[in-house]
N, C-alpha and C positions, 0 to 999 in steps of 0.2 A: 396401337394405342400411343398417343403422343405424351411425352413427359416434359422434359425441359428444352425441347426444340420449340420453335415458334409455331404453334398450331394455328390454323385458320379454320373458319367455319366451312364445313364440307359442302353444304348446299343451302339454297334458300329454304328448303323444307326443314333442314336442321334448325335454322333460325326461327321458323314458325313454331316448331315443336318446343323449343326452349322458351320462346316468348309465351306460349300457351301455359306452360308449367309455371313460369315466373309470375304470370298475372292471374293464375287461378285463385279464387277467393279462399281465404283461410277458413277452415271449419270453425264453428263456434267454440269448440273446446281447445283451440290453438294455445299452446303453452309457450312460455318464455323461459329464459335462464340458460346459462352455459351448461354444457354437459361434460362429463369426464371423457376425454378423447380415447382413453384406453378401455372404456366400457362401450362407447358408441362406435369407435372405429374411425371417427373423423373429428377434426378440430372445429369447434363451434365458432365461426367467424362472424355470424350475423348476431351480434350481441344484443341488439334491441329488437330482434325478431320482426324487422319491417320488410324483409325480403330482398334487401340490398346489402352490399358489402363496401365499406369505406376503408381508406388507407389507415385511419386511426383504429377502426375496429380490428382490422387484420393484425396491426402491430400489438394491440393489447391482448388479442386472443392468442397470438403466437407466444408472447411472453408468458402468459398464464399456462399454456399447454406444454411448454418446454419442460417444466418441472415434472409433469406426468410422464413424458417420454424418457426423461433422464432418471431411470429407475434406481440407479445406484448413487444418485446425487453427486456424480463426479464432475459435473459442469459441462459434460459433453454427452452426446447421444451416439451410441454405437449402432452399427447396422442391425444387430440382434435386437436391441432395445426398440429401434424404429419399427422393425417388422413386427415385433411382438405387440406393440401398441396399435399399429395401423391394421394388423390382421386379427384384431381382438375378437371379431365376431365369427371367424372361421371355426367350424366345429361346434358352434353353439346350436342347440336344437332350435328349429324354427317352427312356427305355427303351420299347421297343414294348409296347403293352398289348393286352389282348384285348377292349376295349370295342367293341361292334358293335351294330347294330340287332337282331341275333339274340338277344344276351344282355341286351338292354335290360329285358325283363320280370323278370329276376332282381332288379334293383334297384328296379323299380317295384312296391313292396310292395302298394299298394292297387289296382293294375291300372287306374288312371285315365288312363294314357297319358302321364304325366309323372313325373319323379323330382324331388321337392322336396328342400330342404336336410335335412329330418328323415330322409327315406328314404336319402339319401346318407350321412348320419352313421350310420344303422343299418347300412348296408353296410360302412362302414369299421370300425365296432365289431365286426361279425360276422367280418370278415376277420381282424382283429387277434386276437380272442379265440379263433378257431379255428386260428390258425397253428401252435400247438404240437401239435395233434392231427391235422394233415394232413401229407401228403407234402411234401417241400421244394418241388417243382415246383408243386403245387396251391396251397400257401400263398403262394408268390410271385405266381402268376397272380391270386389273389383280391385280395391287397394292391395290386397294381399297377393294378387297375381303379379303385381309389378314392383312391390316394395317389400324388402326383407323385414320380417317381424319376428323378433325372438319369442320363443314359447312363453316366456315370463310376462310379456307385455299384455296388458288388458285391452279390451275393446276400446275403452276411453283413450288409452295411450295411442292406439292406431288412428282413431278418428280425430285426435287432437294434434296430429303432426302438422307442423308449419311447413312453409315452402322449402326451407333449408333441409329439413330432415327428410322430406319426401324426395327431394333431388338427390341427396347423399345416399339414401337407401336404395333408390332406383338404380343409381350408378353401381352400387355394390351388387345388386341383384343381377344386372345385365352382365357384368364382368364375371361373376361367379357362374352364371349359366353358360357363358361363351367359352366352352371347354377348349376349343381349338384356337381361340384368340383371333378369329378372322373377322371380328366386328359385326357378326350377324349370327342369328340363332336358327338352327334347324328345328323341326318339330320335336325331334328326340331331345335336343338340348333344352328346349322350352319346357318339356314335361319332366325333366330330371329332378326328382324329389330330393336327391342327395347332393345336388350341386353346391348348395350353400355351405356345405361342410368342407369345401375345397380350401386348401392352403395356398394363398397367393404370395408367399414370401419371395418368390423369384421376381415377380413383377415389382414388389415393393423394394427389393434390393436395387433394381434398376432406377426406381424413383429416388432412392437414397443417394445413389451415385451422382445423379443430376443435381441434387441439392448440395452435395459436398463440393462446394466451389473450389476449395484449395486442395482437393484430393488427399486429404489427411487421413481418411478412413473413419472420421468422426464428424459430427455436426456440432458446432457451437451455437450459442443462442442467436448470434447475428446471422449465421447461415440459415438457421431454421426460420427466422423471421423473414429473411430476404426471399427464401423460396416461396413462402406464402404470399409475399407482396408481388412476386413475379406471377403467381397464379391469378392474383387479383387483376393485374395489368392485362393478362391474356383474356380474362373474363370480360373486362371492359371492351377490349378490341373485338371480341366475338359479338358482344351485345351491340356495339355501334355498327358493325358490319350487317347485322340483322335488322337494323333500324330501331333498336330498343332505346329507351331513355336511360342515359347513364348519369344524369345530372345529380342524382342523389347517391350514386355509387353503382357498382356492377350488380345486376340482378343475381341473386345467390345461385340460381340454377346454372348460370353460365360458369360460375366458379366450380361447380360440381360436375360439369358435363362429362368429362372423360376421366374422372377420378377413380382409381381402382379401389376395391374393397380394402 
């Protein structure tokens, strides 16, 4: 998993998967509005919910989110505060899903016995883009295989997810399922009903260290914002390499591509 090293697009197929998810039409129930990062597990950077991320949006989102991360209002975010907020969904009960070794081949597009990140993103992209043309029950079933859904969420919540939320939750789901962190899922990992209860604090501590530019052991508001701006720049680079349009900003799915839960 890449953190604050300069990640590049793995393959052309990766670009196609991300482009598919980025361009998937929003369901009719698509909702707008910033979310609490310590409830959702991610910073809402697409403030106008148009599927792209701009420099101004990231700056405003980071400024707003910093206060939530800084639980003790000290003016700095500690590693514990960072992990607690980013790992907010770990341990949360999730809605039952239909992932099983029986339907594993549906997501294993190349039939090699593994589901890699690209195939998983293709699955999320397909589920989201097909939602409006399927029955409500079928659409929910497809989305819930690829996207983490807290037990408290309603069907309307699930079907109303926009591109940013689908991308963020798909990334959460993949990383939680990938128990050995080898960037691919076995049939057993795919079918693990307990995976989303995993604590990813170790991964998040690594992310924190990359964001801590001065190695002080805490993040100030400038470091926090700079880290999110770096992610935006990397997202734009990925998108351009894949031939995606970045004139209005980076497609949000590229921003979420390898983000841990």
